[in-house]
N, C-alpha and C positions, 0 to 999 in steps of 0.2 A: 595436447594432454587434456583428458576429460576430467575436469576438476570436481564434478558432482556425481561421479559414477556410483550408482546404487543408493544414492541418498534419497530419502522419502521427504517430499515437500508438500505443504499445504499453502495455497496462495489464495487469500481472500480477494474477491474482486478480480479473479484471474481470467474472467471471460471476455474482458475488453480493456482497451486503454493501457495504462501503466501496468496493471496486473497481468494482462496477456503478454505484454512485452517481457515481463519478468518470467512468466511461465515458459515462453518460447526460448529465452536465454537459458533457463534451467534445463529444458529438454535437450538443447544443443550440447550441454555439458554433461549429459548422462543421467540426470535426475528422473525420478518417477514420482507420482503422487496425485493430488487432487487440486482442482480449481473450484472455487466457490462463487456463486452469483445467484441473482434472483430472476434473471431473464432466461427462460429455458431455451429460446432460440439461439441467443448468443452463446450460451453454454454448449449447446450441441455443435455449433459452428466452430467454437474454439477447440473442443475435444477432437473434432474431425481433423483440424490442422495439427494438433499436437500428437495425435497417434495413440496407439494402444496402451502406452505406458502412463497415460493420464485418464482420470475419471472426472466427470463433472458432478457436482453436488449442488442442488438447488436449495438455498438456505437464506434466511434473513439474519444477518450478523448482529442485529439488535435484539434477537430472540435467543435467550440462553439455552433453551431446549434445542433449537436448531444448531447452535454451536456444538453442543454435546453430540448431536447426530453426525456432524461433519467429522469430528475426530474419531468417533467409533467406526464409521464407515471406512475411513482412510486406513486405520490400523487393521481392520478386518481384511482389507484388500492387500495392503502392502507391508504390514508390520509397523513397528514403532516409528514415530516421526522424528526426522533429523532437522528439518528446516521449517520454520513457520513465518509466513509473510502476512502481516496485518495491514493489508493495503486498502480495504474498502473505506470510503469516506467521500467528502465533497458535498455537492448540493443535495438537498433532501426534497423529494417530491412533496409538494404542498407546503413547504416552509420557505419563507422569503429571506433573502439576504437584506441587510440594512444596518443602520446605525443604532446606537444605544437608545436613541429617541424612538425608534421604530419597532424593535424586536421585543415582543412580549413573552410571557412564560411558555405558551404553547410552542412557539417557534424555537425558543431557547432549548426546550427539552428535546425537540426533534433533532436539532443541529448537534447538540452535545451527545445525545444518545448514539448517533452514527459516528461522529468524529472523535469521541473520547471514550465514552462508556463501552462501546463495542470493542475498542482496542484493548482496554483493560481486561474485559471478560473473555476475549479471544485467548489471551495468554493464560489467564486463570484456568479456563476450561481445557486448554491444550496440555498443561503441564503433566497430568497423569499419563498422557500418551506419548510424551517426548522422551527421546534418549538423552541421558546425561551427556554433556559435551555438545549439545545441539546449538543451533543458531536461531535467534528471533530477530526478524527484520521488520522494523516499524517504518511507516511512511509519513513524513512530516510535510511541511510546506514552507516556502520562503515568506508566506503571509504571517508566519510566526515571528519574523524579524522585521517586516516592513508594514507600516500601518496603511494598508490599502483601503480606500473608501468602501464602506458597507461590508467589510470582511472582519469586523471586530470579533464576533463570536467564533467564526471559523479559525481566525488567527490565534485566538486564545486557546481553542481546543488543540490546535497543532503545536503550540508552545508547550502545552501539558504533555503531549505525546513525545516531544523531544526530551522532556524530563523523564518520562517513563523509561526510556532506554537506559538511563542512569540507575533509576530506582530498581528496575527489574534485574539489571546486572548485579547490583548489590545484593538483592534478595536471593539470587540464585547462584551465588558464588560456590556454595557447597556442591552443587550439581554441575558446575562448569558450563552452564548454559549462558551464552553471550547474547546480549540484546544491544543492537545498534540501530540507528535511524538514518534513512536517506531523506534528504530534503530537496525535492524538485522545485524548479521554477515553472513557468508556463510551458505546458507540454501538449503536443498535438494529440488529443484524445477525443472520443465522442462526447465528452462533457461540453465541448463547444456547442454542440447541437441544442443543448438545453437553454442556451442564452442568446445565440446568434442566429438570425434568419439566414437561410441557405444562400440568398443572393448577396449577403454582406460578408460571407465567411472568409473569402480570400483577403478582402480588405482588412478585416479585423485581425487575421493572423499576421498580415504584413505589419500592421500597427504594432502588435506585440513584439514581432521580430525586431523592429526598428528600435524598441526600447531596450532590447537585450544587448549587453556589451559584446557578446559573442556574435551577434548579427543574425541569429536564427532562434526559433523556438525549439524546445526539446522534443525528442522523439521517445516513444516508449522503450526503444532499444537502448537509449542512453541510460535509463534507469535499470533496465535488465542487466546490462553489463556490470553495473555497480553492485546490484543484488547478488550476482554470481560471486563476486569477490567476497562479500560479507557472508555468504552461505558456505564458502569453501574454507579449507585450512589455511589459505593465503592470509586470512585476516584473524588468525588464531590469537594474536596479541592485542586485539581490539575489543573493547567492551565499554558500553555506555557512550559510544562515540556518535557524532553527527557528521555525515558526509553531505556537503552541499553540492548538488548536481543541478545547478540553476543558471548556467550560462553567465555567471558573474553578477546576477541581479542583486544579491544580498550585499556584497562588498564593493562592487564597482559601478553600479548604476547611479546616474545622477539623481 
């Protein structure tokens, strides 16, 4: 059964990693739509893999004018939007991770702009272009539940995103737009490249896998399958919910 046949989706950060895993899963279930990213090369490569039913839009999700452009272009091409995935987030180029003793105002603003403000305004800007009864999917992190060293601000932003799924669902009851959040754990994405030298990559991934109760790190396809469920009518009785897709890290890890 094709669960997303003819649904129009917008996937922030859909050009790589978790976002591309979601876009690929959506395509396999019959969806059409747009992926959004800032790297034109990865956008082009992702669209080539997804095929003619997806377009790539180069945009900075922290720029409100760019967000407006994303939703206008998508509706001009496909009509109104049924599914919105607010996936972009993570490390910010030029901003350091660190403890409360280390992070000053400039890095605070960069981290929160990408990981929280952009999520709020993605939904805010999308609403005029969304069909009633649509699905909003937010991406959290198990850093919202576990106090990892140097991830204080990132974890706080993701904890707020988890709350936003509840708040958005309450705000949008009259339009029957459901907002839910997927909370991944460590996932095998190009984000590793930002922190880990190539010669250490396999050892670092094995280290993370050894910490995971399930015995492996996540794959983008793990998140993609969950996103299909939340985008489809199979989850029509769910709103404001958090689905932990983290290999047991939040509740079972030592």
